[in-house]
N, C-alpha and C positions, 0 to 999 in steps of 0.2 A: 611554473604552473603545472599541475598534474594533468597528464594527457592519457594515461592508461587506466581503463576501467578496473574495478576491483570490488570484492566483497571480503571484508576482514572481520575477525572476532578478536577482541581484546578483553582483558579481565581486570577488574579492580575489586579486590576482596571477593564477595559472593555475587557480584553484578557482572554480567556479560554485556559488552557493547558490540552489537553487530552493525557495521557501517558499510554502505555501498556508495559507489561513485561511478559516473559515466560522464565523459566530457560534454555530451549532448544533453545538458541540463538534467543529469541523473536519470535519463530514460533507460529502458531495459531491453536489450536483446534477449533472446530466449536462453542463451548460454548463461547469462548472468542471473536470470530468474532461477535457473536450476541451481546455481551456486548459492543463492540466497535461501532457497528451500533446504538445501543440504546443510547450510550453516545453522539454521533454526532447528532442524531435526537432530543434528549432532549434539545439541545442548541438552536434549532429553535425558541422555545417559550420564551427564555431568552432575554428580550429586553435590559438587562444590558451588554450583550456581543456583541462586534463588530467584533472580530477577534478570530479565533481558531488556536492554534498551536498544530500540531500533532507530537508526539515525542515518543521515546521508551527509556527504562532504559538501563543503562550499557554503555560501550564504544566501544565494538568490533563489534556488529551486530545491525543494525537497525531492520531488520526483515528477518528471514529465511524461510518465506513463510508458507505453509500448514504443519500441523503436520503429519509426516510420520507414526507415530503409529496409528493415526486415519484413515489414508488412507488405511492401511493394514486391518482395521476392516470393511471396506465397503464390503457388501455382496450381494447387489442387486442394480438395476438401480435407485430405489427411494432413497436409502441411498446415492448413489454416487452423484445424482443431488442435494440432500439437502446439502451435505457437500460442494460442489463447489459453491452452491448458497451463502454460507457464505461470500466469497470475493465479489460476485456480489452485495450482500446487502450493504456491506460497501462502495463499490465504488459508488453505486447509492445514498446512504445517503450523501456522500461527494459531489456528483454532484448536488443534489437537496437542499443541505444546503443553508440557506439564509445568511451565513457568509462566508467571505473569509477564506480559510484554508491554513496555511503556514506549510510546512513540514520541520522537523529538522532531517536531515539524517546524523547521526554521524558515521556510520560504514557500513559494508558489507550488501548487500541487495540481496535477491534471490527470484525468482518466484513471489508469491503474494505480497511480500514486494516491488518489483519494481512497481507493480500495484498501491499500496497505494501511493508511491512517485509520480507516474504519475497523480493520481487523485487529488493531492494537486494543488492549484491555483498558488503557488509560493513556491520554495524550496531553503533551505540553506543546504549545504553539506560540508563535509571535504574531504581532499585528500585520506582518508582511506575508503571512501564510494564507493568501487568498486561494480559492479552489475553483475548479471548473470541470464539468463533465462534457467534453466537446465531441463525443463519439458520434452523435446523430449528424453533426455537421459534416462528417466525412463518410457518411453512409453506413455506419455500423451502429452499435449501441453499447452501453456499459453492462452487458448482460452477465458477464462473469463476476464482476464486482458488486452487482446490484444487491444480492442477498446480504453482503457484509455492510454495505452503505445503508440499505433500508433498515437493517437491524438497529443501526445507531440513530438515524435521523427520521425514519418513517417514510411511508410512501408519498404523502403530500409534498414533503420537502424534496424528496427524490425527483418527483415530477417537476417541481419548480426548477431544479438544477438541469435535468436532462433536456427538457423541452426549450429551455433558454440556453442552448448549447454553445453560443458564441460569446457569452458574457461571463465575467468572473463574479463569484460570490465572495464577499469579504470574510476575513478571519472572524470578525464579530458575528457574522451570520452563521459561520460554522460552529462557533462557540455557543450561540443561542440555540442552535439545533442539535447540540450535544455530540457533534463530531469531535470537537476539541473539548477536553475536560478543563484545562486551565490555559489562560491566555495572558501574554506579557507584551510589554512595549518593545523590548529588545531581547537579543540573544543572551546577553549577560545575565539579565534578571531570570530568564527562562532556565538557563543552565544551573544557576544557583538553586532555584527551587526544585528542579528535576533531581539534582544530586541529593538534596536533603530528603526528598520523597523516596527515591530509589533506595537510599541507605536505610531509611527507617523501615521500608517495606521488606528489605532483605533480612531484617532481624526477626521477622515473624515466623511462626511454625510453617515449614515448607509443605507439610501435609495438609495443613489448614488452607494455605494459599492454593494448592492444587484442587482441593475440594471446592473452594470458592470459584476457581477458574471453571470447573465443570458446571457449576450452577449458572455462571454467567453465559455459558454457551449452550444451555439446554435448548432443545428444539432444533438444533442444527445437524443432527446425526445423519441426515440424508445428503449433506453437502458434497460428499465425495462423488455421488452420482449427479446431483444437481449442477454443480459447477462444470463438470465434464460435458453435460448436455448443453449448458450455456456456451461453453467454448466452441462447440460444434456450430451453434447458431452464428456466432461471430466469424467463425472460420468460413462459413458459407457466404456471409455478406461481404467479406473482404475481397472476394473474387469478382464482385459485381463491377460492371463498367462505371457505375456511379462512384463507387469507392475508389477505384484505381484513378479515375480522373480527379477526384477531390484530393487524394493524397499527392498526386503530382502537382496540382495547383498550389497546394499548401507548401510543398517543398520549394516551388518556384518563387515564393514571396520573398 
C-alpha cells in the first residue's frame, strides 16, 4: 500500500494525467498544494498537451480537503493566510490554464476537494462520490473555494451544502446541481467514458479549445485578489478557540 504522498504528471498522446495522493484520504498539506499548482502551470507551455485529466489515487476518497494536522499548527494570521492560499493558488492555476481540465471524481470529496471538482471544466464521477462542505462545523467556512463552487451550483445549492455542514450530499445531488457533468455506477464505466471523451476532445483545434476555456471563465478576472482575500478570512478564523477546539475534537474521534 502506498504511504508516501505525491503529485505526478503522466502523458498519453496529447492528454496529460495529473494525479495526487496522500495517505490521509488524499488530503492536502500546503507543500502538496504547491506541487499541484506547479504541475498545472507547467503544462501551459507544453504544446503537445491538449487536455488535462485531474485525478487522485485510490478508490474511496477523491480528496479530503485541507490537512487538519497542518491547520492545527497555524499560529498567526500570516501563516493562516498562506495556508489557505494554497487552495486559492490551485483554483487560479486551473482557471487560467490554457488547457481544458477534466476531473475524475471516483470517491468522497470534502471541503477543498469540492473546490477542485468545481474548478474543473468537465467532470466524470461515480455514485460513490458523495460531497460535503464541513467547514462551518469546525469554525471556519468554505470561503476560498466558494466562488468556484457557486459558479457551478449557484448560491442556493451552496447554502444548502454549507449550512448543513455535518451531512453528506449524494453524487446524484451533485450531478443534478451541475457539479458533476456525467455520473456512472462504477469506476470501470466512468474510466471508459472518460477516456473516450478526453481522446475525442484532444483532437479538436487547441486554439478553439483555449478560446472556449476563456469564455467558460468570463467574469472571474478578479479571482487573484478575491481568493487571496478569502484566504485571509479563513486564516483569521482558524486561530479562534472555537476552531482549535473543534479540530482537536475531530482528531480525537
